[in-house]
BAMIVO-198738 format. One record per atom (N, C-alpha, C): residue in one letter; atom name; z, x, y. Coordinates in nm, 2 decimals. Layout:
+------+------+--------+--------+--------+
| code | site |      z |      x |      y |
+------+------+--------+--------+--------+
|    A |   CA |      Z |      X |      Y |
...
+------+------+--------+--------+--------+
! end
This chain:
+------+------+--------+--------+--------+
| code | site |      z |      x |      y |
+------+------+--------+--------+--------+
|    M |    N |  -1.91 |  -1.14 |  -0.13 |
|    M |   CA |  -1.84 |  -1.24 |  -0.22 |
|    M |    C |  -1.79 |  -1.18 |  -0.31 |
|    A |    N |  -1.67 |  -1.21 |  -0.37 |
|    A |   CA |  -1.58 |  -1.08 |  -0.43 |
|    A |    C |  -1.68 |  -1.16 |  -0.57 |
|    D |    N |  -1.71 |  -1.09 |  -0.67 |
|    D |   CA |  -1.70 |  -1.08 |  -0.83 |
|    D |    C |  -1.58 |  -1.13 |  -0.93 |
|    P |    N |  -1.51 |  -1.25 |  -0.95 |
|    P |   CA |  -1.38 |  -1.27 |  -1.01 |
|    P |    C |  -1.39 |  -1.16 |  -1.13 |
|    T |    N |  -1.53 |  -1.12 |  -1.21 |
|    T |   CA |  -1.52 |  -1.05 |  -1.32 |
|    T |    C |  -1.48 |  -0.92 |  -1.31 |
|    H |    N |  -1.50 |  -0.86 |  -1.20 |
|    H |   CA |  -1.49 |  -0.73 |  -1.16 |
|    H |    C |  -1.40 |  -0.74 |  -1.04 |
|    P |    N |  -1.26 |  -0.76 |  -1.02 |
|    P |   CA |  -1.17 |  -0.72 |  -0.88 |
|    P |    C |  -1.19 |  -0.62 |  -0.87 |
|    Q |    N |  -1.18 |  -0.63 |  -0.69 |
|    Q |   CA |  -1.18 |  -0.55 |  -0.64 |
|    Q |    C |  -1.02 |  -0.45 |  -0.62 |
|    H |    N |  -1.00 |  -0.35 |  -0.60 |
|    H |   CA |  -0.85 |  -0.29 |  -0.60 |
|    H |    C |  -0.84 |  -0.20 |  -0.43 |
|    F |    N |  -0.76 |  -0.23 |  -0.39 |
|    F |   CA |  -0.73 |  -0.15 |  -0.29 |
|    F |    C |  -0.65 |  -0.03 |  -0.33 |
|    R |    N |  -0.64 |   0.11 |  -0.33 |
|    R |   CA |  -0.60 |   0.20 |  -0.40 |
|    R |    C |  -0.51 |   0.27 |  -0.29 |
|    V |    N |  -0.38 |   0.23 |  -0.29 |
|    V |   CA |  -0.28 |   0.26 |  -0.21 |
|    V |    C |  -0.20 |   0.37 |  -0.25 |
|    L |    N |  -0.21 |   0.52 |  -0.14 |
|    L |   CA |  -0.11 |   0.63 |  -0.18 |
|    L |    C |   0.05 |   0.63 |  -0.11 |
|    L |    N |   0.11 |   0.70 |  -0.24 |
|    L |   CA |   0.23 |   0.71 |  -0.18 |
|    L |    C |   0.24 |   0.85 |  -0.19 |
|    F |    N |   0.34 |   0.85 |  -0.15 |
|    F |   CA |   0.41 |   1.00 |  -0.11 |
|    F |    C |   0.56 |   0.98 |  -0.14 |
|    G |    N |   0.61 |   1.12 |  -0.16 |
|    G |   CA |   0.81 |   1.15 |  -0.17 |
|    G |    C |   0.85 |   1.07 |  -0.25 |
|    A |    N |   0.93 |   1.01 |  -0.21 |
|    A |   CA |   1.03 |   0.94 |  -0.27 |
|    A |    C |   1.00 |   0.83 |  -0.37 |
|    E |    N |   0.93 |   0.77 |  -0.30 |
|    E |   CA |   0.80 |   0.68 |  -0.30 |
|    E |    C |   0.74 |   0.65 |  -0.44 |
|    A |    N |   0.64 |   0.78 |  -0.44 |
|    A |   CA |   0.56 |   0.84 |  -0.54 |
|    A |    C |   0.68 |   0.85 |  -0.60 |
|    Q |    N |   0.79 |   0.97 |  -0.62 |
|    Q |   CA |   0.86 |   1.01 |  -0.75 |
|    Q |    C |   0.91 |   0.85 |  -0.81 |
|    R |    N |   0.94 |   0.74 |  -0.71 |
|    R |   CA |   1.01 |   0.63 |  -0.79 |
|    R |    C |   0.90 |   0.55 |  -0.89 |
|    A |    N |   0.79 |   0.56 |  -0.83 |
|    A |   CA |   0.67 |   0.53 |  -0.89 |
|    A |    C |   0.61 |   0.58 |  -1.00 |
|    G |    N |   0.67 |   0.70 |  -1.00 |
|    G |   CA |   0.59 |   0.80 |  -1.14 |
|    G |    C |   0.48 |   0.79 |  -1.10 |
|    R |    N |   0.39 |   0.79 |  -0.99 |
|    R |   CA |   0.23 |   0.82 |  -0.93 |
|    R |    C |   0.23 |   0.83 |  -0.84 |
|    S |    N |   0.10 |   0.87 |  -0.75 |
|    S |   CA |   0.10 |   0.93 |  -0.66 |
|    S |    C |  -0.02 |   0.82 |  -0.57 |
|    S |    N |  -0.01 |   0.70 |  -0.66 |
|    S |   CA |  -0.13 |   0.63 |  -0.59 |
|    S |    C |  -0.11 |   0.45 |  -0.68 |
|    V |    N |  -0.10 |   0.40 |  -0.62 |
|    V |   CA |  -0.10 |   0.25 |  -0.70 |
|    V |    C |  -0.23 |   0.19 |  -0.67 |
|    D |    N |  -0.34 |   0.11 |  -0.74 |
|    D |   CA |  -0.43 |   0.03 |  -0.72 |
|    D |    C |  -0.35 |  -0.13 |  -0.72 |
|    V |    N |  -0.45 |  -0.19 |  -0.63 |
|    V |   CA |  -0.37 |  -0.35 |  -0.57 |
|    V |    C |  -0.50 |  -0.45 |  -0.58 |
|    P |    N |  -0.50 |  -0.54 |  -0.67 |
|    P |   CA |  -0.62 |  -0.63 |  -0.64 |
|    P |    C |  -0.62 |  -0.70 |  -0.50 |
|    H |    N |  -0.75 |  -0.74 |  -0.49 |
|    H |   CA |  -0.76 |  -0.83 |  -0.37 |
|    H |    C |  -0.89 |  -0.91 |  -0.40 |
|    D |    N |  -0.90 |  -0.99 |  -0.25 |
|    D |   CA |  -1.03 |  -1.05 |  -0.28 |
|    D |    C |  -1.12 |  -1.06 |  -0.15 |
|    G |    N |  -1.05 |  -0.95 |  -0.09 |
|    G |   CA |  -1.11 |  -0.94 |   0.04 |
|    G |    C |  -1.02 |  -0.88 |   0.17 |
|    P |    N |  -1.00 |  -0.88 |   0.30 |
|    P |   CA |  -0.91 |  -0.84 |   0.36 |
|    P |    C |  -0.79 |  -0.91 |   0.37 |
|    L |    N |  -0.70 |  -0.81 |   0.37 |
|    L |   CA |  -0.58 |  -0.85 |   0.36 |
|    L |    C |  -0.46 |  -0.81 |   0.47 |
|    A |    N |  -0.37 |  -0.81 |   0.54 |
|    A |   CA |  -0.25 |  -0.78 |   0.63 |
|    A |    C |  -0.20 |  -0.73 |   0.55 |
|    A |    N |  -0.17 |  -0.59 |   0.66 |
|    A |   CA |  -0.09 |  -0.48 |   0.58 |
|    A |    C |   0.07 |  -0.51 |   0.51 |
|    A |    N |   0.14 |  -0.63 |   0.61 |
|    A |   CA |   0.23 |  -0.67 |   0.55 |
|    A |    C |   0.19 |  -0.73 |   0.42 |
|    A |    N |   0.13 |  -0.82 |   0.35 |
|    A |   CA |   0.12 |  -0.85 |   0.24 |
|    A |    C |   0.03 |  -0.78 |   0.13 |
|    L |    N |  -0.02 |  -0.68 |   0.18 |
|    L |   CA |  -0.03 |  -0.54 |   0.12 |
|    L |    C |   0.07 |  -0.47 |   0.05 |
|    R |    N |   0.16 |  -0.44 |   0.15 |
|    R |   CA |   0.31 |  -0.37 |   0.09 |
|    R |    C |   0.36 |  -0.49 |  -0.03 |
|    D |    N |   0.37 |  -0.63 |  -0.02 |
|    D |   CA |   0.42 |  -0.71 |  -0.09 |
|    D |    C |   0.35 |  -0.68 |  -0.20 |
|    R |    N |   0.21 |  -0.70 |  -0.23 |
|    R |   CA |   0.14 |  -0.62 |  -0.33 |
|    R |    C |   0.17 |  -0.53 |  -0.44 |
|    V |    N |   0.20 |  -0.43 |  -0.31 |
|    V |   CA |   0.26 |  -0.33 |  -0.43 |
|    V |    C |   0.37 |  -0.33 |  -0.44 |
|    A |    N |   0.49 |  -0.39 |  -0.43 |
|    A |   CA |   0.63 |  -0.43 |  -0.45 |
|    A |    C |   0.61 |  -0.48 |  -0.58 |
|    D |    N |   0.50 |  -0.57 |  -0.56 |
|    D |   CA |   0.45 |  -0.70 |  -0.73 |
|    D |    C |   0.42 |  -0.63 |  -0.83 |
|    A |    N |   0.33 |  -0.51 |  -0.77 |
|    A |   CA |   0.27 |  -0.41 |  -0.90 |
|    A |    C |   0.37 |  -0.32 |  -0.93 |
|    V |    N |   0.47 |  -0.26 |  -0.84 |
|    V |   CA |   0.56 |  -0.13 |  -0.90 |
|    V |    C |   0.70 |  -0.20 |  -0.86 |
|    P |    N |   0.76 |  -0.29 |  -0.96 |
|    P |   CA |   0.90 |  -0.31 |  -0.90 |
|    P |    C |   1.00 |  -0.24 |  -0.86 |
|    S |    N |   0.97 |  -0.11 |  -0.94 |
|    S |   CA |   1.08 |  -0.03 |  -0.90 |
|    S |    C |   1.07 |   0.00 |  -0.75 |
|    L |    N |   0.98 |   0.00 |  -0.69 |
|    L |   CA |   1.00 |  -0.01 |  -0.54 |
|    L |    C |   1.04 |  -0.12 |  -0.47 |
|    K |    N |   1.06 |  -0.22 |  -0.48 |
|    K |   CA |   1.12 |  -0.37 |  -0.45 |
|    K |    C |   1.25 |  -0.31 |  -0.35 |
|    G |    N |   1.24 |  -0.37 |  -0.28 |
|    G |   CA |   1.37 |  -0.31 |  -0.12 |
|    G |    C |   1.37 |  -0.21 |  -0.07 |
|    R |    N |   1.25 |  -0.10 |  -0.13 |
|    R |   CA |   1.21 |   0.04 |  -0.03 |
|    R |    C |   1.11 |   0.01 |   0.06 |
|    L |    N |   1.00 |  -0.08 |   0.03 |
|    L |   CA |   0.85 |  -0.06 |   0.10 |
|    L |    C |   0.93 |  -0.14 |   0.28 |
|    D |    N |   1.05 |  -0.18 |   0.26 |
|    D |   CA |   1.03 |  -0.25 |   0.41 |
|    D |    C |   1.08 |  -0.13 |   0.46 |
|    R |    N |   1.11 |  -0.02 |   0.45 |
|    R |   CA |   1.13 |   0.15 |   0.50 |
|    R |    C |   1.00 |   0.19 |   0.54 |
|    C |    N |   0.86 |   0.17 |   0.46 |
|    C |   CA |   0.76 |   0.23 |   0.47 |
|    C |    C |   0.69 |   0.18 |   0.57 |
|    R |    N |   0.66 |   0.28 |   0.65 |
|    R |   CA |   0.52 |   0.22 |   0.72 |
|    R |    C |   0.39 |   0.24 |   0.65 |
|    V |    N |   0.27 |   0.16 |   0.70 |
|    V |   CA |   0.15 |   0.17 |   0.67 |
|    V |    C |   0.06 |   0.23 |   0.72 |
|    A |    N |  -0.02 |   0.34 |   0.65 |
|    A |   CA |  -0.06 |   0.40 |   0.75 |
|    A |    C |  -0.27 |   0.36 |   0.67 |
|    V |    N |  -0.32 |   0.37 |   0.82 |
|    V |   CA |  -0.48 |   0.30 |   0.74 |
|    V |    C |  -0.57 |   0.40 |   0.78 |
|    N |    N |  -0.64 |   0.45 |   0.73 |
|    N |   CA |  -0.75 |   0.60 |   0.79 |
|    N |    C |  -0.68 |   0.63 |   0.92 |
|    H |    N |  -0.55 |   0.71 |   0.85 |
|    H |   CA |  -0.47 |   0.85 |   0.90 |
|    H |    C |  -0.41 |   0.80 |   1.04 |
|    E |    N |  -0.40 |   0.66 |   1.04 |
|    E |   CA |  -0.32 |   0.60 |   1.14 |
|    E |    C |  -0.25 |   0.49 |   1.10 |
|    F |    N |  -0.10 |   0.55 |   1.19 |
|    F |   CA |  -0.01 |   0.40 |   1.16 |
|    F |    C |  -0.05 |   0.31 |   1.20 |
|    V |    N |  -0.02 |   0.14 |   1.14 |
|    V |   CA |  -0.11 |   0.04 |   1.18 |
|    V |    C |   0.04 |  -0.06 |   1.18 |
|    S |    N |   0.04 |  -0.16 |   1.26 |
|    S |   CA |   0.14 |  -0.22 |   1.25 |
|    S |    C |   0.15 |  -0.35 |   1.15 |
|    D |    N |   0.23 |  -0.46 |   1.05 |
|    D |   CA |   0.22 |  -0.58 |   0.97 |
|    D |    C |   0.10 |  -0.61 |   0.98 |
|    T |    N |   0.07 |  -0.67 |   1.10 |
|    T |   CA |  -0.03 |  -0.78 |   1.11 |
|    T |    C |  -0.18 |  -0.70 |   1.09 |
|    H |    N |  -0.20 |  -0.56 |   1.12 |
|    H |   CA |  -0.31 |  -0.50 |   1.12 |
|    H |    C |  -0.38 |  -0.57 |   0.97 |
|    T |    N |  -0.53 |  -0.57 |   0.96 |
|    T |   CA |  -0.60 |  -0.65 |   0.86 |
|    T |    C |  -0.70 |  -0.51 |   0.76 |
|    V |    N |  -0.64 |  -0.52 |   0.67 |
|    V |   CA |  -0.70 |  -0.37 |   0.57 |
|    V |    C |  -0.82 |  -0.42 |   0.54 |
|    V |    N |  -0.93 |  -0.36 |   0.50 |
|    V |   CA |  -1.04 |  -0.44 |   0.45 |
|    V |    C |  -1.10 |  -0.34 |   0.37 |
|    P |    N |  -1.16 |  -0.38 |   0.29 |
|    P |   CA |  -1.21 |  -0.28 |   0.13 |
|    P |    C |  -1.30 |  -0.15 |   0.26 |
|    G |    N |  -1.25 |  -0.05 |   0.13 |
|    G |   CA |  -1.32 |   0.10 |   0.22 |
|    G |    C |  -1.20 |   0.15 |   0.28 |
|    D |    N |  -1.11 |   0.08 |   0.32 |
|    D |   CA |  -1.01 |   0.18 |   0.41 |
|    D |    C |  -0.94 |   0.24 |   0.36 |
|    E |    N |  -0.88 |   0.37 |   0.37 |
|    E |   CA |  -0.77 |   0.45 |   0.27 |
|    E |    C |  -0.62 |   0.41 |   0.37 |
|    V |    N |  -0.54 |   0.39 |   0.26 |
|    V |   CA |  -0.43 |   0.30 |   0.29 |
|    V |    C |  -0.28 |   0.39 |   0.22 |
|    A |    N |  -0.21 |   0.40 |   0.28 |
|    A |   CA |  -0.09 |   0.49 |   0.27 |
|    A |    C |   0.05 |   0.48 |   0.26 |
|    L |    N |   0.12 |   0.45 |   0.20 |
|    L |   CA |   0.26 |   0.39 |   0.26 |
|    L |    C |   0.33 |   0.54 |   0.26 |
|    I |    N |   0.37 |   0.53 |   0.39 |
|    I |   CA |   0.48 |   0.63 |   0.46 |
|    I |    C |   0.62 |   0.65 |   0.49 |
|    G |    N |   0.72 |   0.68 |   0.37 |
|    G |   CA |   0.82 |   0.63 |   0.34 |
|    G |    C |   0.90 |   0.69 |   0.48 |
|    A |    N |   1.05 |   0.68 |   0.47 |
|    A |   CA |   1.10 |   0.73 |   0.60 |
|    A |    C |   1.14 |   0.90 |   0.60 |
|    V |    N |   1.11 |   0.96 |   0.66 |
|    V |   CA |   1.15 |   1.14 |   0.65 |
|    V |    C |   1.28 |   1.14 |   0.74 |
|    A |    N |   1.34 |   1.24 |   0.66 |
|    A |   CA |   1.44 |   1.28 |   0.76 |
|    A |    C |   1.46 |   1.48 |   0.74 |
|    G |    N |   1.48 |   1.50 |   0.87 |
|    G |   CA |   1.44 |   1.61 |   0.95 |
|    G |    C |   1.55 |   1.67 |   1.01 |
|    G |    N |   1.56 |   1.84 |   1.07 |
|    G |   CA |   1.69 |   1.85 |   1.11 |
|    G |    C |   1.66 |   1.98 |   1.22 |
+------+------+--------+--------+--------+
! end
């Protein structure tokens, strides 16, 4: 059970344009237990308003693997948002 006096956080890693727009390479998102990847993405947008409208194009990676929006993220997972990458 989570201690409300010491909220837990998911550290979400940011890369590329998302990191530049946020002005940092990670964001800590509070949680009270497991969370769907889509909900975690929404919480990042709430925490960093400059990313709203961009995160729907980002994929969520958990423990170095892309996951679906319905994937459950649990405390201790390494989470990253990976934006669209153009190449040629």
